[in-house]
MITI-571612 format. One record per residue: residue number from 1; residue in one letter; x, y, z of N, C-alpha, C in turn. Coordinates in steps of 0.1 Angstrom, whole numbers, always signed. Example, Ala and Ser with C-alpha at 12.3 -4.5 7.8 and 13.67 -1.06 7.14 Angstrom:
<atoms>
ATOM   n res    nu    nv    nw   cau   cav   caw    cu    cv    cw
ATOM   1   A  +132   -57   +78  +123   -45   +78  +132   -33   +78
ATOM   2   S  +128   -22   +71  +137   -11   +71  +129    +0   +79
</atoms>
This chain:
<atoms>
ATOM   n res    nu    nv    nw   cau   cav   caw    cu    cv    cw
ATOM   1   M +1253  +754  -889 +1239  +751  -884 +1237  +737  -878
ATOM   2   E +1231  +737  -865 +1231  +723  -859 +1219  +716  -866
ATOM   3   Y +1219  +703  -867 +1209  +694  -873 +1199  +692  -863
ATOM   4   T +1186  +694  -868 +1176  +692  -857 +1167  +680  -861
ATOM   5   F +1160  +675  -852 +1152  +662  -851 +1137  +667  -850
ATOM   6   S +1130  +658  -856 +1115  +659  -854 +1113  +652  -841
ATOM   7   I +1100  +653  -835 +1097  +643  -822 +1096  +629  -827
ATOM   8   A +1094  +626  -840 +1094  +612  -843 +1108  +607  -844
ATOM   9   E +1117  +615  -849 +1132  +610  -849 +1137  +609  -835
ATOM  10   I +1135  +618  -827 +1138  +618  -812 +1133  +607  -805
ATOM  11   S +1118  +603  -807 +1113  +591  -802 +1120  +578  -807
ATOM  12   Q +1123  +577  -820 +1129  +565  -825 +1143  +564  -819
ATOM  13   K +1150  +574  -818 +1165  +573  -811 +1165  +570  -797
ATOM  14   T +1156  +574  -790 +1155  +573  -776 +1145  +562  -770
ATOM  15   N +1137  +557  -780 +1127  +547  -776 +1118  +553  -765
ATOM  16   L +1116  +564  -766 +1105  +572  -757 +1094  +576  -765
ATOM  17   S +1082  +575  -759 +1069  +579  -766 +1069  +594  -768
ATOM  18   Y +1061  +598  -777 +1059  +614  -780 +1055  +619  -765
ATOM  19   D +1045  +612  -761 +1040  +618  -747 +1050  +620  -737
ATOM  20   T +1059  +609  -735 +1069  +610  -725 +1079  +622  -729
ATOM  21   I +1082  +623  -740 +1091  +635  -745 +1085  +648  -741
ATOM  22   R +1072  +650  -745 +1066  +662  -742 +1064  +664  -727
ATOM  23   Y +1061  +653  -720 +1061  +654  -704 +1074  +659  -698
ATOM  24   Y +1085  +653  -703 +1097  +657  -697 +1101  +671  -701
ATOM  25   G +1095  +676  -714 +1097  +690  -716 +1088  +700  -706
ATOM  26   K +1077  +694  -704 +1069  +702  -695 +1073  +704  -682
ATOM  27   L +1080  +693  -676 +1085  +693  -663 +1099  +701  -662
ATOM  28   G +1104  +705  -674 +1116  +714  -674 +1129  +705  -674
ATOM  29   L +1128  +692  -677 +1139  +685  -679 +1146  +686  -691
ATOM  30   L +1141  +694  -701 +1148  +696  -714 +1149  +710  -716
ATOM  31   P +1159  +714  -724 +1161  +728  -726 +1148  +732  -735
ATOM  32   P +1145  +745  -736 +1135  +749  -745 +1138  +744  -759
ATOM  33   T +1126  +742  -766 +1127  +739  -781 +1122  +751  -789
ATOM  34   K +1126  +750  -802 +1122  +761  -811 +1111  +756  -819
ATOM  35   L +1102  +764  -825 +1093  +759  -834 +1098  +761  -848
ATOM  36   N +1095  +752  -857 +1099  +755  -872 +1087  +763  -879
ATOM  37   E +1090  +765  -892 +1080  +773  -898 +1065  +767  -899
ATOM  38   H +1065  +755  -895 +1052  +748  -896 +1045  +746  -882
ATOM  39   G +1053  +753  -872 +1048  +752  -858 +1052  +739  -851
ATOM  40   R +1059  +732  -857 +1063  +719  -849 +1077  +721  -842
ATOM  41   R +1077  +715  -830 +1090  +716  -822 +1101  +710  -829
ATOM  42   E +1113  +716  -828 +1126  +710  -833 +1135  +707  -822
ATOM  43   Y +1141  +695  -822 +1150  +691  -810 +1164  +690  -816
ATOM  44   G +1174  +694  -809 +1188  +692  -812 +1195  +682  -805
ATOM  45   S +1208  +681  -808 +1216  +672  -801 +1215  +673  -787
ATOM  46   V +1215  +685  -781 +1214  +685  -765 +1202  +680  -761
ATOM  47   H +1190  +680  -769 +1179  +672  -764 +1180  +658  -764
ATOM  48   L +1187  +654  -775 +1188  +639  -776 +1197  +634  -765
ATOM  49   E +1208  +641  -763 +1217  +637  -751 +1211  +636  -739
ATOM  50   R +1203  +647  -736 +1197  +648  -723 +1186  +637  -720
ATOM  51   L +1179  +634  -732 +1169  +623  -730 +1175  +610  -728
ATOM  52   L +1187  +608  -735 +1194  +595  -733 +1199  +593  -720
ATOM  53   F +1203  +605  -713 +1209  +606  -699 +1197  +603  -691
ATOM  54   I +1186  +609  -692 +1174  +607  -682 +1170  +592  -683
ATOM  55   T +1170  +587  -696 +1167  +571  -697 +1176  +564  -689
ATOM  56   H +1189  +567  -689 +1199  +559  -681 +1195  +560  -665
ATOM  57   L +1194  +574  -662 +1190  +575  -648 +1177  +567  -643
ATOM  58   K +1167  +567  -652 +1156  +562  -649 +1156  +545  -648
ATOM  59   R +1163  +541  -658 +1167  +526  -659 +1174  +521  -648
ATOM  60   T +1181  +529  -640 +1190  +524  -630 +1182  +528  -616
ATOM  61   G +1170  +533  -617 +1161  +535  -606 +1161  +550  -599
ATOM  62   M +1166  +558  -605 +1165  +572  -601 +1151  +577  -603
ATOM  63   P +1145  +582  -592 +1131  +586  -594 +1130  +599  -601
ATOM  64   L +1119  +601  -608 +1118  +612  -617 +1119  +626  -609
ATOM  65   K +1115  +627  -596 +1116  +638  -587 +1133  +642  -586
ATOM  66   E +1139  +631  -584 +1154  +633  -581 +1161  +638  -594
ATOM  67   I +1156  +633  -605 +1161  +637  -618 +1158  +652  -621
ATOM  68   E +1145  +656  -617 +1141  +670  -618 +1150  +678  -610
ATOM  69   K +1154  +673  -597 +1162  +681  -588 +1176  +682  -594
ATOM  70   Y +1181  +671  -600 +1195  +671  -606 +1196  +682  -618
ATOM  71   M +1185  +681  -626 +1185  +689  -638 +1184  +704  -633
ATOM  72   T +1177  +707  -623 +1175  +721  -618 +1189  +724  -613
ATOM  73   L +1196  +717  -606 +1208  +720  -600 +1218  +721  -612
ATOM  74   A +1218  +713  -622 +1227  +714  -634 +1225  +728  -639
ATOM  75   T +1214  +731  -643 +1209  +743  -651 +1213  +756  -643
ATOM  76   T +1213  +756  -630 +1217  +766  -622 +1233  +767  -618
ATOM  77   K +1239  +757  -624 +1254  +755  -623 +1259  +751  -607
ATOM  78   Q +1249  +744  -601 +1253  +740  -588 +1261  +726  -588
ATOM  79   Y +1273  +726  -594 +1279  +715  -598 +1283  +706  -586
ATOM  80   V +1284  +711  -574 +1289  +703  -562 +1277  +694  -559
ATOM  81   N +1265  +700  -559 +1252  +693  -555 +1250  +681  -567
ATOM  82   C +1251  +685  -579 +1251  +675  -590 +1260  +664  -589
ATOM  83   Y +1271  +666  -584 +1283  +656  -582 +1277  +647  -571
ATOM  84   R +1273  +653  -559 +1268  +646  -549 +1255  +635  -552
ATOM  85   I +1247  +640  -561 +1235  +633  -565 +1241  +621  -573
ATOM  86   L +1249  +624  -582 +1254  +613  -590 +1262  +602  -583
ATOM  87   C +1271  +608  -573 +1277  +597  -567 +1268  +590  -558
ATOM  88   A +1259  +595  -552 +1249  +587  -545 +1241  +577  -552
ATOM  89   H +1238  +581  -565 +1233  +572  -575 +1241  +561  -578
ATOM  90   K +1253  +564  -580 +1264  +554  -584 +1264  +543  -573
ATOM  91   L +1263  +548  -562 +1265  +537  -551 +1251  +528  -551
ATOM  92   D +1241  +534  -555 +1229  +526  -556 +1231  +515  -567
ATOM  93   I +1235  +522  -578 +1238  +512  -590 +1245  +501  -586
ATOM  94   E +1257  +503  -580 +1267  +493  -575 +1260  +483  -566
ATOM  95   L +1251  +488  -557 +1243  +477  -548 +1233  +470  -557
ATOM  96   Q +1227  +476  -566 +1219  +469  -576 +1227  +457  -583
ATOM  97   L +1238  +462  -588 +1246  +451  -596 +1250  +439  -587
ATOM  98   K +1254  +443  -575 +1258  +433  -565 +1245  +423  -563
ATOM  99   E +1235  +429  -560 +1221  +422  -558 +1218  +413  -571
ATOM 100   I +1219  +419  -582 +1217  +410  -594 +1227  +400  -596
ATOM 101   Q +1240  +402  -594 +1250  +391  -596 +1246  +380  -585
ATOM 102   E +1243  +383  -573 +1239  +372  -564 +1227  +365  -569
ATOM 103   S +1215  +371  -574 +1205  +366  -580 +1208  +355  -591
ATOM 104   L +1218  +361  -600 +1223  +353  -611 +1230  +341  -607
ATOM 105   S +1238  +341  -595 +1245  +329  -590 +1235  +319  -586
ATOM 106   V +1224  +323  -579 +1214  +313  -576 +1206  +308  -588
ATOM 107   V +1204  +315  -598 +1198  +309  -609 +1207  +301  -617
ATOM 108   N +1220  +304  -619 +1229  +295  -624 +1231  +281  -616
ATOM 109   Y +1231  +281  -605 +1231  +271  -596 +1218  +261  -597
ATOM 110   K +1207  +269  -598 +1194  +261  -601 +1196  +254  -615
ATOM 111   I +1200  +261  -625 +1202  +255  -639 +1211  +243  -639
ATOM 112   E +1221  +245  -631 +1231  +232  -630 +1225  +222  -623
ATOM 113   H +1218  +223  -614 +1210  +214  -605 +1201  +206  -615
ATOM 114   F +1193  +213  -623 +1183  +207  -630 +1190  +199  -643
ATOM 115   N +1200  +205  -647 +1209  +199  -659 +1213  +185  -652
ATOM 116   E +1219  +184  -640 +1224  +173  -635 +1213  +161  -634
ATOM 117   L +1201  +168  -629 +1189  +159  -628 +1185  +152  -641
ATOM 118   M +1185  +160  -651 +1180  +156  -664 +1191  +145  -670
ATOM 119   K +1205  +147  -667 +1213  +138  -670 +1211  +123  -663
ATOM 120   Q +1209  +124  -652 +1206  +113  -644 +1194  +105  -647
ATOM 121   L +1184  +112  -652 +1172  +106  -656 +1172  +104  -672
ATOM 122   K +1183  +106  -678 +1184  +105  -693 +1174  +112  -700
ATOM 123   L +1171  +125  -696 +1162  +134  -703 +1169  +144  -710
ATOM 124   G +1180  +142  -712 +1188  +152  -720 +1198  +159  -710
ATOM 125   G +1200  +172  -711 +1210  +178  -704 +1222  +181  -712
ATOM 126   E +1232  +191  -707 +1243  +194  -715 +1253  +185  -712
</atoms>
């Protein structure tokens, strides 16, 4: 028998609010849940893994509508379309990484500039 999680446990493991978990369920992003003898939803490892995956997609900028589309395609076993969506998203992530790296280079340059100024003015610096 598979271990089940309460919504509190799922929330803790995913850092998602109860409302967000319920909302994702309502949108059909999660497989159906079962109710326990007390009428409370039980979540399994499949729900946990799905929520963690959704979190990664959202964190990297995939809109919720696109996630919904992907999940519908995955559920209906349209794997070619799933592959295409993830490949396109991967390109978006790679562009984000490049832009972030460029921004980090600018910030590092400014830090070094101020470090040199502080040394010259005997205000500290490394």
